N, C-alpha and C positions, 0 to 999 in steps of 0.2 A: 693733318690735324682735324679736318672736318669729318673724315671717315671715323677716326678714333672717337670724336665727340658723339657722332651718331650711334656708334656701337654702345658707348657707355649709357646714353639716355634711353635707347631702345631696350637695352637689357633691364634697366630700372622699370620701364613701363611694363615689360613682360613679367617681371617679378611682382607687379601689383603694388609698387611703392606709392605712397600718397602723392597727390598732384603737387602740392606745395614743395615737397622735398625734391621731386624730380626737377621742377623748374628752377628751384634755388640752386641745385647742382649745375644745371645748364648755364645759368648766369655766372656762377663762380668759375666754371671751366673756361668760358669765353673771356672773362676778365683776366684770367691767368695768362692767356695766350695773346691778348691784344692790350698792350699797356696803355694807360691813360684814359680808359673808358670806364663808365659805370653802367651796368646793364639793368634793365627794369622790364617786368612783364605785368600788365594789367589785364584783367578779364573784362569783357563787355557784355552787358545783358540786353543790349538793344537801345538803351537810353543813357545808362550810367556806367562809369568805370569803377573797378575795385582792385586794389593792389593785391598781387599774388606772390611776387618775388622781387626783391631788390637788395641783394646781400651787402652792397657797399653804400647804400643810401641810408641816411639817418631815419630812425623810426618815425620821428615827428613829421618828416617830409612825406613818407608814405601815408601816414595817417591823414594828412591834409588832402591827399588825393582820393580818399575813400568817398565813394558815391559821387564822384565828379561827373557832372552832366556833359555829355559830348556836344560839340557845337562847332560853328565856323570859326570861333576865336577862343578855343579851349586848349591853348598850349599845343605842343606837338602831338601828344597822344590823343587828347580829346578831339582834335581836328582830324587826325588820321582815322580814328574810328568813325567820325561823322562823315568824312568824305569817302572812306573805303580805299584810300590810296596813301602811299608813303608821304610824310611831311618832313622836310629838312629845314631847320632853322639854324642859321650860322651865327646869329647874333641875338641872343635872348633879350638883351637889354633894349634893343631898338625895334625888334619885330613885333607888329601889332597882335600876332597870335598869342604872344606871351604877356600882353599888357596887364592882365589881371593875375598873373602867376609868377612874374619875374622876381617879386619880393621873396618868394620861396627858394628859387634856384640860385640867384646871384650871391647871397651870403655864403652859399656852400662852394662857391668857386666855379660853378658851371656857367659856361658861356655859349654853348651850342647844344642842340638836341636833335636827334634824328629818330623818328618813330615810324614803324611799319605795321600795318594791320595784320592780324592773325585771322585766317579764314578757314571755314569748313564749307560743306555743301550748302549750309543754310545761310551763310553770309559771314560778316565780321563777328568774331567771338573774343577778340582781345587785341592787344598791341604789344610789340616788342621794341624797346627803345635803347639807344646809346646816348649817354650824356658825355659831353666833351668839356675839358677845361681850357680849350682854346677855340678860336673862331675858325671852324672848318666843317666840311661835310664828310661823308664816308668815302673811304678808299675802295678800290676794286676788291681787294681782299676782304674788307669788312662787309661789302655787299654780298659776296658769296657766302660768307659766314652767317650773315643774318638770314639769307635765303634758307639755309639749312636749319637754323634755329627756329624760324617761323614755322617750317614744316614740322619739326619735332614738337613744338608747342601745340600745334593743331592736333597732332596724333594724341599727345598726352591729355589735352583738354577733352577731346572727343571720348577717349577711353574713360576718363573720369565721369563724364556725363552719363555714359552708358551704365557705369557702376552705380551711380546715384539713382538712375531710373530703375535699375533692377531692385535696389534697396527700397525705393519708393513703392514699387509694385508689391514687394514682399510685405511691406508694412502698411499698405493702404488698402482699404476696402474697395473692391471694384465697383460696387453699386453706388455707394454714397461719397466716395473719395475721402472719407474720414480715416484716421489711423485705425488699424484693425486690432484684433486680439493679440497677435504676435507682438505688435508694438506696445500694446498695453501691458502685456506680461513683462516685456523688457523694462518698461518704465517702473513697474512694481519691483522687479529685481534690483533695479538701480536705486530704489528707495526714494524716487521723486526728488523733492527738494532737500532730502537729508534730514537728520534729527534736529538740526537748528532751524528748519523751516517746516513746521508741521503742516499737514494737509488734511483735507476732508474728501470724501468720495460719495458721489451719488450714482446709483444704478437705476436706470429707467427701462421699463419694459412696455412695449406696445400692447394695449389691451385688445383682445379679440382679433389678433392678426390671422390666426388660423381660419376663423370664420370669414374674414375678408377674402382670403385665398379660396376658400371653398365656394363662397357665394358669387364673387365677382371675377375670380380667376387670379393666377399668380402675377400677371402683368399689373393688375390693380394693387395687389399686395406689395409688389416691388415699388410701385409709385408711392404707396402709403409710407413705406420705409424711408424713401428718399425725402418726402415732405417732412416727416418727423425728424429725420437727421438734420435737415437744414434749419428747422425751427429750434431744435435743441442747441445746435452749434451757435446760432445767433443769440439765443437767450443766455447761453453760458459762455459768452465771448471771452470773459476773463479766466475761464477754466480751460482744461484740455479735454476735448470730447473724442471718444473712441466708439466705434461700432464693434461689439463683441461677437454677436452672432444673431441670426434671425432678427427679432425686433428688440434686442437688448443693447443698451448703450451705457457707457461709463463716462462720468465727468469728474475729473480730478481738479480739486480746487485747493491751491496752495495757500497756507495761512488762514484756512477757514475757521470760523467760529460758529457756534450753534445757531445764533440768530441769523447770521449771514447765509448759512447753509439752507435753512428753512426758507428764507426769502428767495434764494436762488431756485429752490425746488418749486416754490409757488409761482415764480416767474416762468419757469419752464412749463408747468401745468397750464398756466394761462395762455402761453404762446401756442401751445399744441392744439387747443380745442377748436380753432376756427375751421369751418368746413373746407374740404379740399377736393379738387377735381382729380380723380385718380383713374386713368385709362377709361374715361367715359362714364365714371360713376362718382357721385357725390358721397364722400365718406367724412364722418366727423371723428377725427383722430382722438385718441385718449391714451394716456400712459399712466402707469403706476410707478412710484419712485420709492426706493429705500435709500437711506443715507447713514453715514457714520463719520465720526470725528476721530482724528488721531489723538491719543492720550500719551502722557509721558511713558516712554519705554515701549510704545506700541508702534510697530512698523507698518508700512503701507499694506503688506500682505495681511496683517491682522485686521486692518481697517476694511480691506476687501471682504474678508470673511464676515465681519459684522454687518457690512452693507448688504451682503447676500442674505443674511438672516432677516434684516429689516425688510428687504424686498419680498422675500418669501412670505413674511407675515402680512405685508401690505396686500399682496395678491390674494390672500385668503380672506382678510378681514376688512380691508380698506381699498378696494380696487378703484383706480382712478384718482388716488390721493397720495400724499407723502407720509411715510412713517420713518422716524429716526430711531436708530438703534439705542436700546437701553439694555442693561444686564439682564433684566427680566425676560426680554425677548430671547436672549441667548439660553436662558434656563428652559424656556418652552421648547426651543429647538432641540436642546440636549435631551429633554424628556421624550420628544418625538422619535429621535434617532434610537434611543434606548428601547422605546416601545416597539419600533419596527424590528430591531435586532431580536428582541425577546420573542415576538410573535413568529418571526421567520424561523427561529430555532424550534419553537413549540410545534409549528406545522411540520417541520422536518422530523421531529421526534414523536409525532402523533399525540401531543399533549393538549389538544384543543377539543372540547366536547360540548354537546348541547345539554343544558339544564332546563327544566320545565316548571313554569309557574301556572297553576290551574286558573282557568276562567270558569266561574261558577254562576249558577242561577241563584239570585239573591233570595228567592222565595223558598227554595227547597234545599239549597246547598249542594246540589248535584253539579258535578264537573261536566261541562259541555265541550271543553277544549283546553289547550295550553298555549302559552306564549313561550317559544323556544329562545333561550338566552345563552349567548356564548360564554363559556368559562374556560380558563386556562389553568392547567395543573402545573405547579412549579416542579422542578426536578425532585424536591423533597416531598411532594404530594400535596402541598397547600393549594386550595382552590382560590383562584384570582378572578374577581369580577371584571366584566368587560370595560367598566368605567376606568380601570387602571391601565388599559392598553388601547383606549378608544383612539388616541392620536395616530396609532398605526394604521387605522382604517382609511386615513386620508391618502395613503399610498395606494395607487391604483392596483398594483400587483398583489399587495397584501389583502386589500379589500376583496379582490376577485377570488383569491385562494380561500379566504375565510368564508365567504358566501358559499362557495362550492362545498367546502367541508361541512358547513352547517346544513345545507340542503341534503347532502348525502346522508348525514347522521339522522336528520328528521325523517327522511323517506324510509330508511331502514327501521327506525323505531316505530313509525306508524304501521309499517308492514307487519312488524312483530306483534303489535297490539291487535291488529285486525286478525292475524292468524290465530291468536289466543282467544278470540271472541270478545275482546274488551270493547266497550262502547265509546271509542274515541271518535269525535266528530270532526274536529279541525285543529290544526296547529299553526300559530302565527310565527313567521320568520321575519326578522328585521332586515331592511335593505338600506344601504347608504347611498349618498349622491353619486359616488364613484360607480357603484353597481349599475345605476340607471343611466349614467352618462356614457358608459362603455357600449351600450346597444347590444341587441341580440340576447337579452336576459331570458326572455320567455322561451327561446329555443333551447337554451342551456338547461333551465329548470324542468321544462317538459321532457327533455331527454333523460334527465336523471330519474324523474318519477316514473317514466315509462319503463326504464330498465329495471327498476326495483318493483314495479307492478303496483303502484299506488295511484288511485284516481285523483285528479287535480282538485276535486272539490274538497279534499281533506286539507288543502293548503290555503292559508291566508297570508298575504304579503303586507307587512307593516312598514309604513313610511312616515317619518316624522314630519310635522307640519313645516319645519324650516327647510327640509329637503324638497318636499313636494311643492311648496308655494314660494320659497325664497330663492330658488335657483332660476336665474333669467336664461334658461336654456331650453329651447323647444324640444330637445332630445328627451328630457325627462318626462315631459307631458306625453310625448309620443310613445315612449316606452311603456308608461303606465297604461295608456289607452290600449296598446297592443296586448298587454297582460290581461286586461279586462275582456278584450275581444275573444280570447281563447278560454274564457270561463273562470278565470282566477278572480278571487275577491281581494279587494284592497282596503286596508284599514288605515285611517289617518290617526297616527299615534301622537301622544302628548298634546292633544288639541287644547288650544288656549294659551300655550307658552310662546308661540311664535307670532304669526300674523293675525290669527283669530278673526278674520273677516268672513262673515257668513256668506257673502257673495262668492267666495272662493268655492263653496260647496256646489255652486251652479257651474262655475268655470272649470273646476277640476273635480269631476264626479268621483265619489268613493262609495263604498258599500257599508263601512263601519266607521264610527267615530269613537275614539278612546279618550275620555275626559281625563286630563292630567291630575295627578295627585294634589297639586296645589289648590284645585277647586274642591276636591274631596275633603281636604283638611278644613275647609271653611263652611261646611254644611251645618251651620248653627243659626237659630232664628235671628233675624235682623242683619245678617251679614250679606253683603252684595253678592258674594260667591253663590249663595243659595239661590238668589233670584236669577243669576246667569245660568246656572245649571238647569233650573226649572224651565227657563225659556228655551234653552238649547234642546232639552228633551222634547219639548213640544214641536219645535221646528223639525227635529230629526224624525219624529213620528210621522209628521205630515209629508216628509220627503221619502219615507220608506226606508230610512237608515237605521241600522242597529246601533246601540250605544253600549259601550263598556266603560264602567268607572274604574279607574286605576287607584292603587294605593289605599285600599280600604283596610284600616287597622283596628277599628272598633265596631261592635255590633250596632251602636247608635248610628254610625254612618251608614251602615247597610240598611237599617230600618228607614232612615230618612230618604235614602235613594229609592227604596221601594215605594214609599209614599209619593214620591215625585214621578214615579212611573218608569224608573230605570230597572231593567230586569237582569242585567249581567254585570259582574264585577270581578276584580282580582285584587289581591293584596295579602299582607301578612296575617290578617284575620283568618284566612283560609289556609295559606301555606306560602312559604318563600319558594324561590326556584330550587328544585331538587334534581338529583340525577335520575337516569332512566329507571333504575331499580325502584327508587322511592316513588317516582311518578307512576310506575306500573301498579304499585300497591294502592296509591290513591285512586286510580281508575277502578281497581277491583272493588274498593270499598265505597267510593262516592260517585262512580261514573253514572251518568244519567241513563236509565234503561231505554 
């Protein structure tokens, strides 16, 4: 009988059957061959017992034993687990071990109980018990049977713990111990709380993690991730926190409302900011958070996409803060994806080109140079201005390809004008933050101009004020400095629309200032804009900087600028941006001798 029992249970273990089913089957088989007993198996966590299988015991009895604390007077099973040895009670009614539990067993007709510890290499992991309806202890046959059963239970429980540990490792992040992306994806697929229990989602991303790794080393970066993980999990105790990858975390909040979600995000932001000691370095952690709420008919997968959009927007516009998803953000994201797709296709089909707006001397009207502006031709031939696909330039690959294309076009056009004896002096090309952050720009553009045979003094690099002064990234300042070191001139474009601090002209040296059209439009007596332009021209003259006024549309504006001492300008008064053929004709007619 014992051999047959062992074969049955071991086969179930080998098939990977659930632990509860295996042990339930074991108890049922034993009860079938030993009349008059009820078998029970409890697991033991080192302090408390938990029912695992008891096929012939009432459910309310097993429920009463849930989380039973083991001890010296904790019935047969609690005492056996506590002592680590078998406990035989032949009279439940009078034995002191059952004083606090006999009211549960006696009404069921049980008069005696024998419990044996289940052990593995680590110690006691459970108990196996026989309940009797008469005052007696175990027979020799029963002792041999229980020896086999205890051994089988140990094998089954050990195997189950190994399975659970494998699953835990699969679903747990090794660095932080939090559930990982695999578990998060499962949770999303399962639908979290279901449609009847809507949820909200926060996505948090550590700011400047790459810089921490680069400056302090990856050990400090890992320590920073662990600190942030602990603080997020503690602040979001009522939610489910996951580490998705790198420095990105997800917090699922069931039954979330807009106010509660923002309050939770604010609590996380507040908890994060305390300085932390990370592998010998003091770091002030910071995270950016995007969030979204489930709406009617919107599953958790949809909420995740919306939270992604909100986080993306926050990283660009509100770093270190919380942004909650709105449909408008989704529209912006859609426009960006569409712009990236359109530009990528235009690059592949060679439909991107340089158009040129003249820069003229205000006193003579002679053209001294151009600003090169990117234009895209639609498949039908329509010319599309850069403002319509500007969002695409925030993609690093697109920005790099566009800049390369523009520099190549400009270099070839300048070479053509020089070969034809036209008096082209310089052409300005616009750079984005992505161009400057990538590094190595001056090597790329000097390589292009050298291959085409154009001296670098014909090129001016135009950088907007927000890019030059607004990026808290030393790489941009370093890159601009490297460009100026090799003789390239840098123009500060749209001056006055961003930070407009004159002290920046000392901190971030440039060669040319381009006054934004918004000031040119206000060149009328009594307007503060006139006074600002006049003061700026005086400062620029004393610093040895050239000034170009943008957006000149009326002769009166040009006259006023001349009176103030501005010598150069551009705008529709002279010409809009035109293609190379029209630009060639303008040079032939109005080029400065």
